[in-house]
Structure formats: C-alpha cells, structure tokens
C-alpha positions as CSV (number, residue, x, y, z in Angstrom):
1,M,0.3,0.0,-0.1
2,P,1.7,3.5,-1.0
3,A,2.8,5.2,1.8
4,G,0.0,8.6,1.2
5,K,-3.0,5.6,1.8
6,L,-1.7,3.9,4.9
7,L,-1.4,7.8,6.3
8,K,-4.9,8.7,5.1
9,V,-5.7,4.5,7.4
10,L,-4.7,5.7,10.3
11,R,-6.1,8.8,10.0
12,D,-9.0,8.7,9.7
13,T,-9.2,5.5,11.4
14,E,-7.9,8.4,14.7
15,G,-10.3,11.0,14.0
16,A,-12.9,7.7,13.7
17,L,-11.8,7.4,17.0
18,A,-10.8,10.5,18.6
19,Q,-15.0,11.3,18.0
20,A,-15.9,7.7,18.9
21,M,-14.8,9.4,23.0
22,R,-15.8,12.9,22.1
23,D,-19.6,10.9,21.6
24,G,-18.7,9.1,25.1
25,I,-18.5,5.7,22.9
26,E,-15.9,3.5,26.2
27,P,-13.6,2.4,24.7
28,G,-14.6,-1.0,25.5
29,A,-18.2,-1.0,24.0
30,A,-18.6,-3.7,20.3
31,A,-19.3,0.0,18.5
32,I,-15.6,0.8,18.9
33,Q,-14.3,-2.6,17.7
34,P,-14.1,-2.2,14.3
35,L,-12.0,0.7,14.2
36,I,-9.6,-1.2,17.3
37,A,-10.0,-3.1,14.5
38,R,-8.2,-1.2,11.6
39,H,-5.8,0.2,13.6
40,H,-4.2,-3.4,15.1
41,A,-4.6,-4.5,10.6
42,W,-3.0,-1.0,10.2
43,V,-0.2,-1.4,12.8
44,T,0.4,-5.0,11.0
45,T,0.9,-3.7,7.6
46,M,3.3,-1.3,9.3
47,W,5.4,-3.7,11.3
48,E,5.1,-6.1,7.8
49,R,3.6,-9.0,10.3
50,P,1.1,-10.2,12.4
51,C,1.2,-8.3,15.8
52,S,-0.3,-10.7,18.1
53,P,-2.5,-9.1,20.8
54,K,1.0,-9.2,23.3
55,A,2.7,-6.9,21.0
56,Y,-0.5,-4.3,20.4
57,A,-0.8,-4.0,24.5
58,G,3.3,-3.3,24.5
59,L,1.9,-1.2,22.3
60,A,-1.0,0.6,23.9
61,N,1.2,0.7,27.0
62,L,3.7,2.4,24.6
63,Y,1.3,5.5,23.8
64,L,1.3,6.1,26.6
65,A,4.0,5.8,28.4
66,H,6.3,7.7,25.0
67,P,5.7,11.5,25.8
68,D,5.8,12.1,21.9
69,F,3.3,9.8,21.8
70,V,1.8,11.7,24.4
71,D,2.1,14.9,22.9
72,R,0.8,13.2,19.6
73,Y,-2.8,12.4,20.8
74,E,-3.7,14.8,23.2
75,R,-3.4,17.2,20.6
76,M,-5.9,15.3,19.4
77,E,-7.9,15.8,21.8
78,V,-7.4,15.9,25.6
79,G,-8.0,12.2,27.8
80,F,-7.7,10.6,23.6
81,A,-3.7,8.8,24.4
82,T,-5.4,6.9,27.6
83,Y,-8.8,5.9,25.8
84,L,-6.5,4.7,22.6
85,S,-4.7,2.6,25.0
86,Q,-7.6,1.5,27.0
87,A,-9.9,0.6,23.5
88,M,-6.2,-1.3,22.3
89,K,-5.9,-3.1,25.9
90,V,-9.8,-4.2,25.6
91,Y,-9.0,-5.6,21.7
92,A,-6.3,-6.8,23.1
93,E,-7.7,-8.9,25.7
94,R,-10.5,-10.2,23.1
95,G,-7.8,-11.9,21.6
96,R,-7.8,-10.5,18.3
C-alpha cells in the first residue's frame, strides 16, 4: 500500500476513534472494536508482520509511556492517549 494511503487510513481511523471518545462511547464498547481492528490492521501492515495480542497491548502501553506519542494523541483530543490505549488493550484481551 502506498505511503500516502497508509497515512490516510491512520488519520481516518484515529479521527473516528477520537470522535467516538467525544461522543462518550466507552473504549471497550462493541461499537469501537471495528475501528480498533482497523488500527490493528494498520499496525500489522506497518510492522510487515503479524501483531499478536501481547504485542498490541505492549504498543498500547508505549502510547502512554512515550512523551512523543502522548503529545501526538493529546493534541488530537485531551484524554485520547488513554482512551486509545484502553481500547487497544480491550481488543488485545479479546484475543483479536
């Protein structure tokens, strides 16, 4: 997939997730899972290998631990770094 298309997929996915947060949809809600599945697929494409549930949960932790990620997500929406991380962990716990 071309880099420009990959970036658009990520922006669209993150934008939809941020909107879900603004709409008050809980990060573990069933309505979020298709969006997180898209995010997981994007990560898999970027890594060029499968992203196991354990690795995806680890990435969720990194999103909260690394200041660059926190800054990026918090600029999108205050609280979004935590929201995204929680949604990713739910997805990983369900073994997707």
